[in-house]
C-alpha beads as a LAMMPS data file, in Angstrom:
LAMMPS data file: protein, C-alpha beads

237 atoms
236 bonds

1 atom types
1 bond types

-500.0 500.0 xlo xhi
-500.0 500.0 ylo yhi
-500.0 500.0 zlo zhi

Masses

1 110.0

Atoms # bond

1 1 1 41.925 -256.521 -131.182
2 1 1 43.700 -254.637 -133.958
3 1 1 46.680 -257.041 -133.854
4 1 1 44.583 -260.239 -134.334
5 1 1 44.052 -260.110 -138.093
6 1 1 47.765 -259.518 -138.626
7 1 1 48.555 -262.568 -136.468
8 1 1 46.092 -264.782 -138.392
9 1 1 47.260 -263.700 -141.880
10 1 1 50.492 -265.783 -141.982
11 1 1 48.572 -268.864 -140.847
12 1 1 46.000 -268.406 -143.622
13 1 1 48.524 -268.106 -146.465
14 1 1 49.634 -271.799 -146.417
15 1 1 45.977 -272.855 -146.297
16 1 1 45.106 -270.746 -149.356
17 1 1 48.124 -272.116 -151.247
18 1 1 47.057 -275.665 -150.371
19 1 1 43.522 -275.038 -151.644
20 1 1 44.824 -273.575 -154.895
21 1 1 47.112 -276.570 -155.405
22 1 1 44.197 -278.940 -154.802
23 1 1 42.055 -277.105 -157.354
24 1 1 44.863 -277.215 -159.925
25 1 1 45.333 -280.962 -159.384
26 1 1 41.587 -281.524 -159.787
27 1 1 41.635 -279.603 -163.100
28 1 1 44.578 -281.671 -164.394
29 1 1 42.817 -284.921 -163.486
30 1 1 39.611 -283.746 -165.195
31 1 1 41.444 -282.797 -168.404
32 1 1 43.271 -286.140 -168.434
33 1 1 39.982 -287.985 -168.002
34 1 1 38.408 -286.090 -170.909
35 1 1 41.422 -286.846 -173.120
36 1 1 41.331 -290.548 -172.252
37 1 1 37.621 -290.641 -173.064
38 1 1 38.199 -288.829 -176.362
39 1 1 41.093 -291.130 -177.314
40 1 1 39.055 -294.224 -176.539
41 1 1 36.230 -292.976 -178.764
42 1 1 38.644 -292.183 -181.592
43 1 1 40.188 -295.652 -181.436
44 1 1 36.753 -297.248 -181.410
45 1 1 35.624 -295.260 -184.444
46 1 1 38.790 -295.865 -186.486
47 1 1 39.870 -299.478 -185.993
48 1 1 43.296 -300.449 -187.243
49 1 1 43.395 -302.134 -190.640
50 1 1 44.394 -305.759 -189.947
51 1 1 45.548 -306.214 -193.526
52 1 1 48.583 -304.878 -195.359
53 1 1 47.056 -301.471 -196.086
54 1 1 47.193 -298.220 -194.186
55 1 1 44.001 -297.029 -195.836
56 1 1 40.608 -297.901 -194.423
57 1 1 39.032 -301.353 -194.271
58 1 1 36.405 -301.789 -196.976
59 1 1 33.079 -303.391 -196.076
60 1 1 32.273 -306.922 -197.139
61 1 1 30.769 -306.918 -200.578
62 1 1 33.091 -304.120 -201.698
63 1 1 36.513 -305.384 -200.630
64 1 1 38.106 -307.117 -203.645
65 1 1 34.921 -306.691 -205.679
66 1 1 35.310 -305.420 -209.260
67 1 1 35.395 -301.628 -209.312
68 1 1 32.820 -300.181 -211.731
69 1 1 34.353 -299.360 -215.113
70 1 1 33.743 -296.157 -217.029
71 1 1 35.065 -294.175 -219.968
72 1 1 35.364 -290.395 -219.833
73 1 1 37.123 -287.523 -221.558
74 1 1 40.583 -286.626 -220.273
75 1 1 41.011 -282.844 -219.966
76 1 1 44.571 -283.263 -221.234
77 1 1 43.387 -285.016 -224.392
78 1 1 41.816 -288.268 -225.462
79 1 1 39.683 -290.509 -223.299
80 1 1 40.431 -292.789 -220.356
81 1 1 38.760 -296.183 -220.155
82 1 1 39.393 -297.825 -216.779
83 1 1 39.368 -301.236 -218.469
84 1 1 42.533 -300.158 -220.252
85 1 1 44.198 -299.583 -216.877
86 1 1 44.217 -303.322 -216.160
87 1 1 47.726 -304.418 -215.261
88 1 1 48.545 -301.377 -213.104
89 1 1 47.159 -300.157 -209.783
90 1 1 45.491 -296.778 -209.758
91 1 1 43.983 -294.247 -207.383
92 1 1 40.545 -292.774 -207.995
93 1 1 39.339 -289.505 -206.481
94 1 1 36.807 -286.718 -207.116
95 1 1 37.749 -283.062 -207.567
96 1 1 36.759 -279.672 -208.947
97 1 1 39.135 -276.866 -209.858
98 1 1 37.387 -274.070 -207.942
99 1 1 37.608 -276.025 -204.676
100 1 1 39.252 -273.677 -202.148
101 1 1 40.686 -276.223 -199.715
102 1 1 40.235 -279.999 -199.912
103 1 1 40.951 -280.565 -203.623
104 1 1 44.302 -278.727 -203.737
105 1 1 45.319 -280.698 -200.638
106 1 1 44.354 -284.000 -202.284
107 1 1 46.402 -283.051 -205.348
108 1 1 49.444 -282.233 -203.213
109 1 1 49.129 -285.434 -201.169
110 1 1 48.868 -287.611 -204.277
111 1 1 51.798 -285.847 -205.971
112 1 1 53.958 -286.335 -202.865
113 1 1 52.896 -289.986 -202.612
114 1 1 53.893 -290.604 -206.228
115 1 1 57.241 -288.901 -205.664
116 1 1 57.929 -291.305 -202.790
117 1 1 57.500 -294.219 -205.207
118 1 1 60.575 -293.062 -207.098
119 1 1 61.159 -294.950 -210.342
120 1 1 57.994 -297.007 -209.842
121 1 1 55.680 -293.987 -209.958
122 1 1 55.090 -294.536 -213.670
123 1 1 53.763 -298.026 -212.934
124 1 1 50.635 -296.638 -211.272
125 1 1 48.007 -294.142 -212.404
126 1 1 45.717 -291.559 -210.838
127 1 1 42.195 -290.879 -212.070
128 1 1 40.342 -287.785 -210.857
129 1 1 36.685 -287.427 -211.826
130 1 1 35.088 -283.992 -211.938
131 1 1 32.222 -283.207 -209.557
132 1 1 31.558 -279.841 -211.230
133 1 1 30.540 -280.356 -214.877
134 1 1 30.057 -276.649 -215.560
135 1 1 33.176 -275.250 -213.927
136 1 1 35.667 -277.963 -214.904
137 1 1 36.370 -276.915 -218.482
138 1 1 39.393 -278.415 -220.284
139 1 1 41.254 -275.094 -220.026
140 1 1 40.516 -274.671 -216.315
141 1 1 41.547 -278.246 -215.523
142 1 1 44.802 -278.032 -217.479
143 1 1 45.677 -274.808 -215.652
144 1 1 44.887 -276.516 -212.308
145 1 1 47.080 -279.510 -213.138
146 1 1 49.946 -277.210 -214.119
147 1 1 49.538 -275.043 -211.026
148 1 1 49.776 -278.062 -208.736
149 1 1 52.621 -279.655 -210.742
150 1 1 50.837 -282.945 -211.232
151 1 1 52.491 -285.620 -213.402
152 1 1 51.323 -286.960 -216.754
153 1 1 49.883 -290.117 -215.212
154 1 1 47.396 -287.958 -213.282
155 1 1 44.270 -288.065 -215.453
156 1 1 41.560 -285.483 -214.711
157 1 1 38.337 -286.643 -216.357
158 1 1 35.491 -284.332 -217.291
159 1 1 32.063 -284.445 -218.911
160 1 1 28.504 -283.268 -218.586
161 1 1 26.246 -284.337 -215.731
162 1 1 24.691 -287.111 -217.810
163 1 1 28.147 -288.665 -218.301
164 1 1 29.476 -288.068 -214.804
165 1 1 26.496 -288.951 -212.624
166 1 1 26.743 -292.750 -213.175
167 1 1 30.360 -292.594 -211.945
168 1 1 29.406 -290.502 -208.912
169 1 1 26.688 -292.999 -208.047
170 1 1 28.899 -296.054 -208.580
171 1 1 31.573 -294.691 -206.221
172 1 1 29.237 -293.200 -203.593
173 1 1 30.357 -289.660 -204.467
174 1 1 28.173 -286.601 -203.998
175 1 1 28.859 -283.799 -206.499
176 1 1 29.694 -280.236 -205.610
177 1 1 26.589 -278.128 -205.008
178 1 1 26.381 -275.491 -207.791
179 1 1 26.900 -271.959 -206.535
180 1 1 28.275 -273.004 -203.161
181 1 1 31.654 -271.449 -202.340
182 1 1 32.657 -274.035 -199.736
183 1 1 33.648 -277.559 -200.711
184 1 1 30.668 -279.856 -200.152
185 1 1 31.434 -282.856 -202.361
186 1 1 32.585 -286.316 -201.320
187 1 1 36.342 -286.372 -200.759
188 1 1 37.849 -289.853 -200.908
189 1 1 40.808 -291.606 -202.505
190 1 1 40.060 -295.165 -203.597
191 1 1 42.892 -297.573 -204.426
192 1 1 42.153 -300.142 -207.119
193 1 1 44.480 -303.027 -207.863
194 1 1 45.893 -304.177 -211.190
195 1 1 42.997 -306.582 -211.590
196 1 1 40.480 -303.733 -211.352
197 1 1 39.286 -304.520 -207.822
198 1 1 38.470 -302.235 -204.911
199 1 1 41.136 -302.676 -202.206
200 1 1 41.194 -299.753 -199.761
201 1 1 40.094 -296.144 -199.345
202 1 1 41.463 -293.004 -197.719
203 1 1 38.940 -290.505 -196.432
204 1 1 40.389 -287.344 -197.907
205 1 1 38.239 -285.082 -195.769
206 1 1 41.101 -285.468 -193.279
207 1 1 44.818 -285.148 -194.132
208 1 1 46.259 -288.194 -195.899
209 1 1 49.933 -288.899 -195.225
210 1 1 51.755 -289.260 -198.573
211 1 1 53.918 -292.002 -197.044
212 1 1 50.772 -294.021 -196.301
213 1 1 49.521 -293.576 -199.839
214 1 1 52.927 -294.603 -201.209
215 1 1 52.999 -297.599 -198.848
216 1 1 49.652 -298.888 -200.121
217 1 1 50.669 -298.346 -203.738
218 1 1 53.778 -300.442 -203.037
219 1 1 51.617 -303.212 -201.576
220 1 1 49.627 -303.309 -204.812
221 1 1 52.779 -303.160 -206.952
222 1 1 54.275 -306.083 -205.024
223 1 1 51.090 -308.081 -205.615
224 1 1 51.386 -307.309 -209.324
225 1 1 55.029 -308.398 -209.304
226 1 1 54.156 -311.709 -207.652
227 1 1 51.366 -312.434 -210.113
228 1 1 53.655 -311.641 -213.035
229 1 1 56.403 -313.863 -211.632
230 1 1 53.923 -316.724 -211.093
231 1 1 52.578 -316.362 -214.619
232 1 1 56.135 -316.359 -216.017
233 1 1 57.039 -319.472 -214.025
234 1 1 53.873 -321.186 -215.234
235 1 1 54.629 -320.427 -218.878
236 1 1 58.129 -321.823 -218.525
237 1 1 56.846 -324.967 -216.832

Bonds

1 1 1 2
2 1 2 3
3 1 3 4
4 1 4 5
5 1 5 6
6 1 6 7
7 1 7 8
8 1 8 9
9 1 9 10
10 1 10 11
11 1 11 12
12 1 12 13
13 1 13 14
14 1 14 15
15 1 15 16
16 1 16 17
17 1 17 18
18 1 18 19
19 1 19 20
20 1 20 21
21 1 21 22
22 1 22 23
23 1 23 24
24 1 24 25
25 1 25 26
26 1 26 27
27 1 27 28
28 1 28 29
29 1 29 30
30 1 30 31
31 1 31 32
32 1 32 33
33 1 33 34
34 1 34 35
35 1 35 36
36 1 36 37
37 1 37 38
38 1 38 39
39 1 39 40
40 1 40 41
41 1 41 42
42 1 42 43
43 1 43 44
44 1 44 45
45 1 45 46
46 1 46 47
47 1 47 48
48 1 48 49
49 1 49 50
50 1 50 51
51 1 51 52
52 1 52 53
53 1 53 54
54 1 54 55
55 1 55 56
56 1 56 57
57 1 57 58
58 1 58 59
59 1 59 60
60 1 60 61
61 1 61 62
62 1 62 63
63 1 63 64
64 1 64 65
65 1 65 66
66 1 66 67
67 1 67 68
68 1 68 69
69 1 69 70
70 1 70 71
71 1 71 72
72 1 72 73
73 1 73 74
74 1 74 75
75 1 75 76
76 1 76 77
77 1 77 78
78 1 78 79
79 1 79 80
80 1 80 81
81 1 81 82
82 1 82 83
83 1 83 84
84 1 84 85
85 1 85 86
86 1 86 87
87 1 87 88
88 1 88 89
89 1 89 90
90 1 90 91
91 1 91 92
92 1 92 93
93 1 93 94
94 1 94 95
95 1 95 96
96 1 96 97
97 1 97 98
98 1 98 99
99 1 99 100
100 1 100 101
101 1 101 102
102 1 102 103
103 1 103 104
104 1 104 105
105 1 105 106
106 1 106 107
107 1 107 108
108 1 108 109
109 1 109 110
110 1 110 111
111 1 111 112
112 1 112 113
113 1 113 114
114 1 114 115
115 1 115 116
116 1 116 117
117 1 117 118
118 1 118 119
119 1 119 120
120 1 120 121
121 1 121 122
122 1 122 123
123 1 123 124
124 1 124 125
125 1 125 126
126 1 126 127
127 1 127 128
128 1 128 129
129 1 129 130
130 1 130 131
131 1 131 132
132 1 132 133
133 1 133 134
134 1 134 135
135 1 135 136
136 1 136 137
137 1 137 138
138 1 138 139
139 1 139 140
140 1 140 141
141 1 141 142
142 1 142 143
143 1 143 144
144 1 144 145
145 1 145 146
146 1 146 147
147 1 147 148
148 1 148 149
149 1 149 150
150 1 150 151
151 1 151 152
152 1 152 153
153 1 153 154
154 1 154 155
155 1 155 156
156 1 156 157
157 1 157 158
158 1 158 159
159 1 159 160
160 1 160 161
161 1 161 162
162 1 162 163
163 1 163 164
164 1 164 165
165 1 165 166
166 1 166 167
167 1 167 168
168 1 168 169
169 1 169 170
170 1 170 171
171 1 171 172
172 1 172 173
173 1 173 174
174 1 174 175
175 1 175 176
176 1 176 177
177 1 177 178
178 1 178 179
179 1 179 180
180 1 180 181
181 1 181 182
182 1 182 183
183 1 183 184
184 1 184 185
185 1 185 186
186 1 186 187
187 1 187 188
188 1 188 189
189 1 189 190
190 1 190 191
191 1 191 192
192 1 192 193
193 1 193 194
194 1 194 195
195 1 195 196
196 1 196 197
197 1 197 198
198 1 198 199
199 1 199 200
200 1 200 201
201 1 201 202
202 1 202 203
203 1 203 204
204 1 204 205
205 1 205 206
206 1 206 207
207 1 207 208
208 1 208 209
209 1 209 210
210 1 210 211
211 1 211 212
212 1 212 213
213 1 213 214
214 1 214 215
215 1 215 216
216 1 216 217
217 1 217 218
218 1 218 219
219 1 219 220
220 1 220 221
221 1 221 222
222 1 222 223
223 1 223 224
224 1 224 225
225 1 225 226
226 1 226 227
227 1 227 228
228 1 228 229
229 1 229 230
230 1 230 231
231 1 231 232
232 1 232 233
233 1 233 234
234 1 234 235
235 1 235 236
236 1 236 237
């Protein structure tokens, strides 16, 4: 009787190994199924843009509609009137200098996107509107722009709440909650064409690839080039 367990042990080892292998295979299949389900949901929630842009598809009623104009103080001096930006595409976003995470990332992504445009970077503009009227003083904003090495065509606009709120409302932007350490404001990058129309939007709550931003700027620059060439041909005719 004492020899029986020893005789059975070698026969049980292959069976145990087989069971473990089956359990491992089941786990792999389950993980793969979860991933496929997750991927399918992601694709359904973020449909590909059928147009020329890599930014998001704008809803009907907004796509190609005139973007609301405004005039605000530039922290670097003077004022910026978006009507005076006609003739060049520009990006519009919302920032505050004490933002610990999202805003510095947006600044870096936009700077890198402009650098990818090379010599054509000066043919576009960037407009950032403050979402923190109290904290975004001219001195604080200028220090922020310098720290993030942003170019001269990056305009950071400031004002009091009375001046800024109409812009927040027009562009569906929620301001930063006073006293809250974490970023809680709306983080988006709108692209507006040379005719002052809404064209696409990047949701800046997630990383934005600078090459995608540069790509969409080029699309708008090419449109501007074609319109200029057509107007020149028409004047000659």
